[in-house]
Each structure stands twice: as structure tokens, then as C-alpha cells.
mmCIF file as Biopython writes it, N, C-alpha, C and O atoms, coordinates in Angstrom:
data_model
#
loop_
_atom_site.group_PDB
_atom_site.id
_atom_site.type_symbol
_atom_site.label_atom_id
_atom_site.label_alt_id
_atom_site.label_comp_id
_atom_site.label_asym_id
_atom_site.label_entity_id
_atom_site.label_seq_id
_atom_site.pdbx_PDB_ins_code
_atom_site.Cartn_x
_atom_site.Cartn_y
_atom_site.Cartn_z
_atom_site.occupancy
_atom_site.B_iso_or_equiv
_atom_site.auth_seq_id
_atom_site.auth_asym_id
_atom_site.pdbx_PDB_model_num
ATOM 1   N N  . UNK A ? 1  ? 0.824  -1.182 -0.019 1.0 0.0 1  A 1 
ATOM 2   C CA . UNK A ? 1  ? 0.039  -0.022 -0.024 1.0 0.0 1  A 1 
ATOM 3   C C  . UNK A ? 1  ? 0.860  1.305  0.013  1.0 0.0 1  A 1 
ATOM 4   O O  . UNK A ? 1  ? 0.357  2.418  -0.136 1.0 0.0 1  A 1 
ATOM 5   N N  . UNK A ? 2  ? 2.126  1.067  0.218  1.0 0.0 2  A 1 
ATOM 6   C CA . UNK A ? 2  ? 2.962  2.373  0.204  1.0 0.0 2  A 1 
ATOM 7   C C  . UNK A ? 2  ? 2.855  3.150  -1.063 1.0 0.0 2  A 1 
ATOM 8   O O  . UNK A ? 2  ? 2.725  4.373  -1.030 1.0 0.0 2  A 1 
ATOM 9   N N  . UNK A ? 3  ? 2.906  2.487  -2.167 1.0 0.0 3  A 1 
ATOM 10  C CA . UNK A ? 3  ? 2.850  3.308  -3.394 1.0 0.0 3  A 1 
ATOM 11  C C  . UNK A ? 3  ? 1.480  3.942  -3.650 1.0 0.0 3  A 1 
ATOM 12  O O  . UNK A ? 3  ? 1.387  5.077  -4.115 1.0 0.0 3  A 1 
ATOM 13  N N  . UNK A ? 4  ? 0.426  3.194  -3.339 1.0 0.0 4  A 1 
ATOM 14  C CA . UNK A ? 4  ? -0.888 3.711  -3.312 1.0 0.0 4  A 1 
ATOM 15  C C  . UNK A ? 4  ? -1.082 4.949  -2.457 1.0 0.0 4  A 1 
ATOM 16  O O  . UNK A ? 4  ? -1.656 5.944  -2.899 1.0 0.0 4  A 1 
ATOM 17  N N  . UNK A ? 5  ? -0.604 4.873  -1.251 1.0 0.0 5  A 1 
ATOM 18  C CA . UNK A ? 5  ? -0.750 6.102  -0.375 1.0 0.0 5  A 1 
ATOM 19  C C  . UNK A ? 5  ? 0.134  7.184  -0.924 1.0 0.0 5  A 1 
ATOM 20  O O  . UNK A ? 5  ? -0.286 8.341  -0.939 1.0 0.0 5  A 1 
ATOM 21  N N  . UNK A ? 6  ? 1.371  6.878  -1.391 1.0 0.0 6  A 1 
ATOM 22  C CA . UNK A ? 6  ? 2.192  7.950  -1.933 1.0 0.0 6  A 1 
ATOM 23  C C  . UNK A ? 6  ? 1.496  8.692  -3.114 1.0 0.0 6  A 1 
ATOM 24  O O  . UNK A ? 6  ? 1.471  9.922  -3.163 1.0 0.0 6  A 1 
ATOM 25  N N  . UNK A ? 7  ? 0.926  7.888  -4.074 1.0 0.0 7  A 1 
ATOM 26  C CA . UNK A ? 7  ? 0.243  8.492  -5.179 1.0 0.0 7  A 1 
ATOM 27  C C  . UNK A ? 7  ? -0.970 9.214  -4.840 1.0 0.0 7  A 1 
ATOM 28  O O  . UNK A ? 7  ? -1.359 10.133 -5.561 1.0 0.0 7  A 1 
ATOM 29  N N  . UNK A ? 8  ? -1.596 8.861  -3.788 1.0 0.0 8  A 1 
ATOM 30  C CA . UNK A ? 8  ? -2.869 9.556  -3.393 1.0 0.0 8  A 1 
ATOM 31  C C  . UNK A ? 8  ? -2.682 10.907 -2.824 1.0 0.0 8  A 1 
ATOM 32  O O  . UNK A ? 8  ? -3.673 11.634 -2.751 1.0 0.0 8  A 1 
ATOM 33  N N  . UNK A ? 9  ? -1.540 11.330 -2.415 1.0 0.0 9  A 1 
ATOM 34  C CA . UNK A ? 9  ? -1.244 12.612 -1.814 1.0 0.0 9  A 1 
ATOM 35  C C  . UNK A ? 9  ? -0.564 13.603 -2.771 1.0 0.0 9  A 1 
ATOM 36  O O  . UNK A ? 9  ? 0.373  13.224 -3.474 1.0 0.0 9  A 1 
ATOM 37  N N  . UNK A ? 10 ? -1.027 14.889 -2.812 1.0 0.0 10 A 1 
ATOM 38  C CA . UNK A ? 10 ? -0.493 15.891 -3.629 1.0 0.0 10 A 1 
ATOM 39  C C  . UNK A ? 10 ? 0.546  16.752 -2.871 1.0 0.0 10 A 1 
ATOM 40  O O  . UNK A ? 10 ? 1.176  17.614 -3.483 1.0 0.0 10 A 1 
ATOM 41  N N  . UNK A ? 11 ? 0.737  16.534 -1.547 1.0 0.0 11 A 1 
ATOM 42  C CA . UNK A ? 11 ? 1.593  17.268 -0.706 1.0 0.0 11 A 1 
ATOM 43  C C  . UNK A ? 11 ? 3.045  16.899 -0.881 1.0 0.0 11 A 1 
ATOM 44  O O  . UNK A ? 11 ? 3.372  15.931 -1.567 1.0 0.0 11 A 1 
ATOM 45  N N  . UNK A ? 12 ? 3.950  17.705 -0.236 1.0 0.0 12 A 1 
ATOM 46  C CA . UNK A ? 12 ? 5.329  17.408 -0.286 1.0 0.0 12 A 1 
ATOM 47  C C  . UNK A ? 12 ? 5.574  16.012 0.259  1.0 0.0 12 A 1 
ATOM 48  O O  . UNK A ? 12 ? 5.077  15.698 1.340  1.0 0.0 12 A 1 
ATOM 49  N N  . UNK A ? 13 ? 6.312  15.162 -0.434 1.0 0.0 13 A 1 
ATOM 50  C CA . UNK A ? 13 ? 6.483  13.775 -0.005 1.0 0.0 13 A 1 
ATOM 51  C C  . UNK A ? 13 ? 7.655  13.188 -0.631 1.0 0.0 13 A 1 
ATOM 52  O O  . UNK A ? 13 ? 8.157  13.646 -1.658 1.0 0.0 13 A 1 
ATOM 53  N N  . UNK A ? 14 ? 8.147  12.034 0.079  1.0 0.0 14 A 1 
ATOM 54  C CA . UNK A ? 14 ? 9.178  11.211 -0.511 1.0 0.0 14 A 1 
ATOM 55  C C  . UNK A ? 14 ? 8.796  9.848  -0.103 1.0 0.0 14 A 1 
ATOM 56  O O  . UNK A ? 14 ? 8.320  9.627  1.011  1.0 0.0 14 A 1 
ATOM 57  N N  . UNK A ? 15 ? 9.015  8.833  -1.076 1.0 0.0 15 A 1 
ATOM 58  C CA . UNK A ? 15 ? 8.773  7.549  -0.855 1.0 0.0 15 A 1 
ATOM 59  C C  . UNK A ? 15 ? 10.017 6.886  -0.424 1.0 0.0 15 A 1 
ATOM 60  O O  . UNK A ? 15 ? 11.013 6.911  -1.148 1.0 0.0 15 A 1 
ATOM 61  N N  . UNK A ? 16 ? 10.007 6.256  0.797  1.0 0.0 16 A 1 
ATOM 62  C CA . UNK A ? 16 ? 11.222 5.651  1.396  1.0 0.0 16 A 1 
ATOM 63  C C  . UNK A ? 16 ? 10.825 4.227  1.824  1.0 0.0 16 A 1 
ATOM 64  O O  . UNK A ? 16 ? 10.028 4.038  2.742  1.0 0.0 16 A 1 
ATOM 65  N N  . UNK A ? 17 ? 11.394 3.251  1.145  1.0 0.0 17 A 1 
ATOM 66  C CA . UNK A ? 17 ? 11.113 1.851  1.465  1.0 0.0 17 A 1 
ATOM 67  C C  . UNK A ? 17 ? 12.317 1.323  2.167  1.0 0.0 17 A 1 
ATOM 68  O O  . UNK A ? 17 ? 13.424 1.357  1.630  1.0 0.0 17 A 1 
ATOM 69  N N  . UNK A ? 18 ? 12.103 0.793  3.462  1.0 0.0 18 A 1 
ATOM 70  C CA . UNK A ? 18 ? 13.204 0.125  4.202  1.0 0.0 18 A 1 
ATOM 71  C C  . UNK A ? 18 ? 13.119 -1.337 3.939  1.0 0.0 18 A 1 
ATOM 72  O O  . UNK A ? 18 ? 12.107 -2.013 4.128  1.0 0.0 18 A 1 
ATOM 73  N N  . UNK A ? 19 ? 14.360 -1.812 3.449  1.0 0.0 19 A 1 
ATOM 74  C CA . UNK A ? 19 ? 14.411 -3.280 3.202  1.0 0.0 19 A 1 
ATOM 75  C C  . UNK A ? 19 ? 14.220 -4.084 4.483  1.0 0.0 19 A 1 
ATOM 76  O O  . UNK A ? 19 ? 14.777 -3.803 5.544  1.0 0.0 19 A 1 
ATOM 77  N N  . UNK A ? 20 ? 13.410 -5.076 4.304  1.0 0.0 20 A 1 
ATOM 78  C CA . UNK A ? 20 ? 13.017 -6.014 5.495  1.0 0.0 20 A 1 
ATOM 79  C C  . UNK A ? 20 ? 12.132 -5.447 6.485  1.0 0.0 20 A 1 
ATOM 80  O O  . UNK A ? 20 ? 11.855 -6.119 7.478  1.0 0.0 20 A 1 
ATOM 81  N N  . UNK A ? 21 ? 11.618 -4.197 6.319  1.0 0.0 21 A 1 
ATOM 82  C CA . UNK A ? 21 ? 10.620 -3.660 7.258  1.0 0.0 21 A 1 
ATOM 83  C C  . UNK A ? 21 ? 9.265  -3.844 6.851  1.0 0.0 21 A 1 
ATOM 84  O O  . UNK A ? 21 ? 8.901  -3.500 5.727  1.0 0.0 21 A 1 
ATOM 85  N N  . UNK A ? 22 ? 8.421  -4.408 7.755  1.0 0.0 22 A 1 
ATOM 86  C CA . UNK A ? 22 ? 7.038  -4.444 7.463  1.0 0.0 22 A 1 
ATOM 87  C C  . UNK A ? 22 ? 6.384  -3.188 8.028  1.0 0.0 22 A 1 
ATOM 88  O O  . UNK A ? 22 ? 7.088  -2.250 8.400  1.0 0.0 22 A 1 
ATOM 89  N N  . UNK A ? 23 ? 5.098  -3.149 8.099  1.0 0.0 23 A 1 
ATOM 90  C CA . UNK A ? 23 ? 4.477  -1.931 8.514  1.0 0.0 23 A 1 
ATOM 91  C C  . UNK A ? 23 ? 4.927  -1.309 9.826  1.0 0.0 23 A 1 
ATOM 92  O O  . UNK A ? 23 ? 4.874  -1.992 10.848 1.0 0.0 23 A 1 
ATOM 93  N N  . UNK A ? 24 ? 5.340  -0.125 9.859  1.0 0.0 24 A 1 
ATOM 94  C CA . UNK A ? 24 ? 5.780  0.512  11.035 1.0 0.0 24 A 1 
ATOM 95  C C  . UNK A ? 24 ? 7.047  -0.009 11.739 1.0 0.0 24 A 1 
ATOM 96  O O  . UNK A ? 24 ? 7.290  0.271  12.913 1.0 0.0 24 A 1 
ATOM 97  N N  . UNK A ? 25 ? 7.831  -0.766 10.985 1.0 0.0 25 A 1 
ATOM 98  C CA . UNK A ? 25 ? 9.062  -1.262 11.539 1.0 0.0 25 A 1 
ATOM 99  C C  . UNK A ? 25 ? 10.265 -0.650 11.120 1.0 0.0 25 A 1 
ATOM 100 O O  . UNK A ? 25 ? 11.324 -1.111 11.546 1.0 0.0 25 A 1 
ATOM 101 N N  . UNK A ? 26 ? 10.268 0.382  10.298 1.0 0.0 26 A 1 
ATOM 102 C CA . UNK A ? 26 ? 11.412 0.995  9.737  1.0 0.0 26 A 1 
ATOM 103 C C  . UNK A ? 26 ? 12.361 1.556  10.853 1.0 0.0 26 A 1 
ATOM 104 O O  . UNK A ? 26 ? 13.585 1.483  10.749 1.0 0.0 26 A 1 
ATOM 105 N N  . UNK A ? 27 ? 11.780 2.071  11.829 1.0 0.0 27 A 1 
ATOM 106 C CA . UNK A ? 27 ? 12.613 2.624  13.024 1.0 0.0 27 A 1 
ATOM 107 C C  . UNK A ? 27 ? 13.508 1.472  13.651 1.0 0.0 27 A 1 
ATOM 108 O O  . UNK A ? 27 ? 14.718 1.579  13.857 1.0 0.0 27 A 1 
ATOM 109 N N  . UNK A ? 28 ? 12.729 0.354  13.925 1.0 0.0 28 A 1 
ATOM 110 C CA . UNK A ? 28 ? 13.496 -0.712 14.627 1.0 0.0 28 A 1 
ATOM 111 C C  . UNK A ? 28 ? 14.576 -1.422 13.718 1.0 0.0 28 A 1 
ATOM 112 O O  . UNK A ? 28 ? 15.513 -2.053 14.207 1.0 0.0 28 A 1 
ATOM 113 N N  . UNK A ? 29 ? 14.390 -1.281 12.444 1.0 0.0 29 A 1 
ATOM 114 C CA . UNK A ? 29 ? 15.423 -1.979 11.553 1.0 0.0 29 A 1 
ATOM 115 C C  . UNK A ? 29 ? 16.754 -1.195 11.600 1.0 0.0 29 A 1 
ATOM 116 O O  . UNK A ? 29 ? 17.832 -1.787 11.646 1.0 0.0 29 A 1 
ATOM 117 N N  . UNK A ? 30 ? 16.652 0.165  11.586 1.0 0.0 30 A 1 
ATOM 118 C CA . UNK A ? 30 ? 17.880 0.978  11.535 1.0 0.0 30 A 1 
ATOM 119 C C  . UNK A ? 30 ? 17.524 2.345  12.152 1.0 0.0 30 A 1 
ATOM 120 O O  . UNK A ? 30 ? 17.269 3.301  11.418 1.0 0.0 30 A 1 
ATOM 121 N N  . UNK A ? 31 ? 17.504 2.449  13.549 1.0 0.0 31 A 1 
ATOM 122 C CA . UNK A ? 31 ? 17.063 3.689  14.172 1.0 0.0 31 A 1 
ATOM 123 C C  . UNK A ? 31 ? 17.879 5.005  13.628 1.0 0.0 31 A 1 
ATOM 124 O O  . UNK A ? 31 ? 17.306 6.062  13.362 1.0 0.0 31 A 1 
ATOM 125 N N  . UNK A ? 32 ? 19.164 4.818  13.510 1.0 0.0 32 A 1 
ATOM 126 C CA . UNK A ? 32 ? 19.939 5.920  13.156 1.0 0.0 32 A 1 
ATOM 127 C C  . UNK A ? 32 ? 19.656 6.336  11.742 1.0 0.0 32 A 1 
ATOM 128 O O  . UNK A ? 32 ? 19.628 7.544  11.511 1.0 0.0 32 A 1 
ATOM 129 N N  . UNK A ? 33 ? 19.450 5.513  10.800 1.0 0.0 33 A 1 
ATOM 130 C CA . UNK A ? 33 ? 19.132 5.955  9.435  1.0 0.0 33 A 1 
ATOM 131 C C  . UNK A ? 33 ? 17.752 6.534  9.447  1.0 0.0 33 A 1 
ATOM 132 O O  . UNK A ? 33 ? 17.526 7.528  8.758  1.0 0.0 33 A 1 
ATOM 133 N N  . UNK A ? 34 ? 16.776 5.968  10.203 1.0 0.0 34 A 1 
ATOM 134 C CA . UNK A ? 34 ? 15.391 6.465  10.305 1.0 0.0 34 A 1 
ATOM 135 C C  . UNK A ? 34 ? 15.457 8.007  10.797 1.0 0.0 34 A 1 
ATOM 136 O O  . UNK A ? 34 ? 14.889 8.918  10.195 1.0 0.0 34 A 1 
ATOM 137 N N  . UNK A ? 35 ? 16.138 8.157  11.839 1.0 0.0 35 A 1 
ATOM 138 C CA . UNK A ? 35 ? 16.169 9.519  12.422 1.0 0.0 35 A 1 
ATOM 139 C C  . UNK A ? 35 ? 16.874 10.554 11.384 1.0 0.0 35 A 1 
ATOM 140 O O  . UNK A ? 35 ? 16.444 11.694 11.211 1.0 0.0 35 A 1 
ATOM 141 N N  . UNK A ? 36 ? 17.986 10.030 10.725 1.0 0.0 36 A 1 
ATOM 142 C CA . UNK A ? 36 ? 18.552 10.956 9.744  1.0 0.0 36 A 1 
ATOM 143 C C  . UNK A ? 36 ? 17.685 11.256 8.548  1.0 0.0 36 A 1 
ATOM 144 O O  . UNK A ? 36 ? 17.697 12.365 8.014  1.0 0.0 36 A 1 
ATOM 145 N N  . UNK A ? 37 ? 16.924 10.248 8.131  1.0 0.0 37 A 1 
ATOM 146 C CA . UNK A ? 37 ? 16.007 10.440 7.012  1.0 0.0 37 A 1 
ATOM 147 C C  . UNK A ? 37 ? 14.930 11.407 7.430  1.0 0.0 37 A 1 
ATOM 148 O O  . UNK A ? 37 ? 14.700 12.354 6.677  1.0 0.0 37 A 1 
ATOM 149 N N  . UNK A ? 38 ? 14.251 11.277 8.534  1.0 0.0 38 A 1 
ATOM 150 C CA . UNK A ? 38 ? 13.237 12.076 9.004  1.0 0.0 38 A 1 
ATOM 151 C C  . UNK A ? 38 ? 13.756 13.523 9.186  1.0 0.0 38 A 1 
ATOM 152 O O  . UNK A ? 38 ? 13.076 14.451 8.749  1.0 0.0 38 A 1 
ATOM 153 N N  . UNK A ? 39 ? 14.885 13.744 9.787  1.0 0.0 39 A 1 
ATOM 154 C CA . UNK A ? 39 ? 15.437 14.999 10.046 1.0 0.0 39 A 1 
ATOM 155 C C  . UNK A ? 39 ? 15.709 15.777 8.693  1.0 0.0 39 A 1 
ATOM 156 O O  . UNK A ? 39 ? 15.439 16.974 8.592  1.0 0.0 39 A 1 
ATOM 157 N N  . UNK A ? 40 ? 16.266 15.028 7.643  1.0 0.0 40 A 1 
ATOM 158 C CA . UNK A ? 40 ? 16.421 15.680 6.411  1.0 0.0 40 A 1 
ATOM 159 C C  . UNK A ? 40 ? 15.170 16.045 5.731  1.0 0.0 40 A 1 
ATOM 160 O O  . UNK A ? 40 ? 15.075 17.110 5.121  1.0 0.0 40 A 1 
ATOM 161 N N  . UNK A ? 41 ? 14.218 15.205 5.815  1.0 0.0 41 A 1 
ATOM 162 C CA . UNK A ? 41 ? 12.864 15.576 5.250  1.0 0.0 41 A 1 
ATOM 163 C C  . UNK A ? 41 ? 12.213 16.818 5.965  1.0 0.0 41 A 1 
ATOM 164 O O  . UNK A ? 41 ? 11.613 17.662 5.299  1.0 0.0 41 A 1 
ATOM 165 N N  . UNK A ? 42 ? 12.336 16.913 7.265  1.0 0.0 42 A 1 
ATOM 166 C CA . UNK A ? 42 ? 11.782 18.088 7.894  1.0 0.0 42 A 1 
ATOM 167 C C  . UNK A ? 42 ? 12.583 19.334 7.656  1.0 0.0 42 A 1 
ATOM 168 O O  . UNK A ? 42 ? 12.029 20.432 7.628  1.0 0.0 42 A 1 
ATOM 169 N N  . UNK A ? 43 ? 13.896 19.187 7.482  1.0 0.0 43 A 1 
ATOM 170 C CA . UNK A ? 43 ? 14.700 20.381 7.176  1.0 0.0 43 A 1 
ATOM 171 C C  . UNK A ? 43 ? 14.416 20.928 5.732  1.0 0.0 43 A 1 
ATOM 172 O O  . UNK A ? 43 ? 14.565 22.102 5.393  1.0 0.0 43 A 1 
ATOM 173 N N  . UNK A ? 44 ? 14.007 19.958 4.977  1.0 0.0 44 A 1 
ATOM 174 C CA . UNK A ? 44 ? 13.750 20.326 3.526  1.0 0.0 44 A 1 
ATOM 175 C C  . UNK A ? 44 ? 12.391 20.956 3.368  1.0 0.0 44 A 1 
ATOM 176 O O  . UNK A ? 44 ? 12.228 21.916 2.615  1.0 0.0 44 A 1 
ATOM 177 N N  . UNK A ? 45 ? 11.404 20.419 4.080  1.0 0.0 45 A 1 
ATOM 178 C CA . UNK A ? 45 ? 9.898  20.774 3.794  1.0 0.0 45 A 1 
ATOM 179 C C  . UNK A ? 45 ? 9.304  21.494 4.943  1.0 0.0 45 A 1 
ATOM 180 O O  . UNK A ? 45 ? 8.202  22.008 4.747  1.0 0.0 45 A 1 
ATOM 181 N N  . UNK A ? 46 ? 9.843  21.615 6.096  1.0 0.0 46 A 1 
ATOM 182 C CA . UNK A ? 46 ? 9.227  22.248 7.205  1.0 0.0 46 A 1 
ATOM 183 C C  . UNK A ? 46 ? 9.669  23.646 7.388  1.0 0.0 46 A 1 
ATOM 184 O O  . UNK A ? 46 ? 9.216  24.321 8.312  1.0 0.0 46 A 1 
#
């Protein structure tokens, strides 16, 4: 559903798929990369 949700929104967005992460597991797969990715997104769009 990630692609469907991505395509349904017209707002600022980035599609980021974390290998081996199921729903809501991306933080637990690699917390440091998750934090870095979110920080960069917020710096860019917020």
C-alpha cells in the first residue's frame, strides 16, 4: 500500500522503502538511518 498512499497525496512527500521492514518497523530496523532520513525531510519541507 505504500505506493498507493504515496500516489494519493499531492503534498510534499518522499517515498522511502526500508528493506526487510514491514508496516511501522522501519525505526526498529535501523534507528539511526530513520532519524537521519526524517530530520532531512523536515529540514527540507518544514
